[in-house]
C-alpha positions as CSV (number, residue, x, y, z in Angstrom):
1,M,-37.8,81.0,-81.6
2,A,-38.5,77.8,-83.4
3,D,-39.6,76.2,-80.2
4,L,-42.5,78.6,-79.8
5,H,-43.6,77.8,-83.4
6,Y,-43.8,74.1,-82.7
7,R,-45.5,74.8,-79.4
8,E,-48.3,76.6,-81.2
9,K,-48.6,73.8,-83.7
10,L,-48.9,71.3,-80.9
11,R,-51.6,73.4,-79.2
12,S,-53.6,73.5,-82.4
13,I,-53.3,69.8,-83.0
14,E,-54.3,69.1,-79.4
15,K,-57.3,71.4,-79.7
16,A,-58.5,69.7,-82.9
17,A,-58.1,66.2,-81.4
18,S,-59.9,67.1,-78.2
19,S,-62.8,68.9,-79.8
20,S,-63.3,66.3,-82.6
21,Q,-62.4,68.7,-85.4
22,V,-60.6,66.0,-87.4
23,S,-61.5,66.2,-91.1
24,D,-63.4,63.5,-92.9
25,K,-60.5,62.9,-95.3
26,A,-58.1,62.2,-92.3
27,K,-60.7,59.9,-90.8
28,N,-61.0,58.0,-94.1
29,I,-57.3,57.7,-94.5
30,G,-56.9,56.4,-91.0
31,M,-59.7,53.9,-91.4
32,G,-58.2,52.7,-94.7
33,C,-54.8,52.2,-93.2
34,F,-56.2,50.3,-90.3
35,S,-58.3,48.1,-92.6
36,L,-55.3,47.4,-94.8
37,G,-53.1,46.5,-91.9
38,T,-55.8,44.2,-90.5
39,L,-56.2,42.5,-93.9
40,I,-52.5,41.9,-94.1
41,F,-52.5,40.5,-90.6
42,I,-55.4,38.2,-91.4
43,G,-53.7,37.0,-94.6
44,F,-50.6,36.2,-92.6
45,V,-52.5,34.3,-90.0
46,I,-54.4,32.3,-92.6
47,F,-51.0,31.5,-94.4
48,L,-49.7,30.4,-91.0
49,G,-52.7,28.2,-90.4
50,I,-52.3,26.6,-93.8
51,S,-48.6,26.0,-93.3
52,L,-49.2,24.4,-89.9
53,F,-51.9,22.2,-91.4
54,I,-49.6,21.0,-94.2
55,N,-46.9,20.2,-91.6
56,G,-49.3,18.2,-89.5
57,I,-49.7,20.6,-86.5
58,I,-53.5,20.4,-86.3
59,F,-54.0,22.2,-83.0
60,G,-51.9,25.2,-84.1
61,S,-53.7,25.4,-87.5
62,I,-57.1,25.3,-85.8
63,L,-56.0,28.0,-83.4
64,S,-54.7,30.2,-86.3
65,F,-58.0,29.8,-88.2
66,I,-60.0,30.8,-85.1
67,V,-57.8,33.9,-84.6
68,A,-58.3,34.8,-88.3
69,A,-62.0,34.3,-88.1
70,F,-62.2,36.5,-85.0
71,F,-60.3,39.3,-86.7
72,I,-62.5,38.9,-89.9
73,F,-65.6,39.3,-87.6
74,I,-64.1,42.4,-86.0
75,L,-63.3,44.0,-89.3
76,I,-66.7,43.3,-90.8
77,K,-68.4,44.7,-87.7
78,L,-66.2,47.8,-87.8
79,L,-66.8,48.5,-91.5
80,A,-70.6,47.9,-91.1
81,A,-70.9,50.2,-88.1
82,P,-72.7,53.5,-88.5
83,M,-70.4,56.5,-88.9
84,L,-69.7,58.5,-85.7
85,P,-70.4,62.2,-85.8
């Protein structure tokens, strides 16, 4: 009997996802988690670039800073984009 209960829950989740009935609170939480994860990744890449520069690996540090700048650009464009309906 429990299987039918979970099947109905799955159907309601699928219906909400396919018809864009996701609440604004859930969208904001998802965007916040994604932004936080991206900021942590950017911080790690910048730390890696600084460490490589200190150890004299110039090509690796330049590449790390380029990757960090690319992700910073993506995050800024994503946060500045108009909200979707």
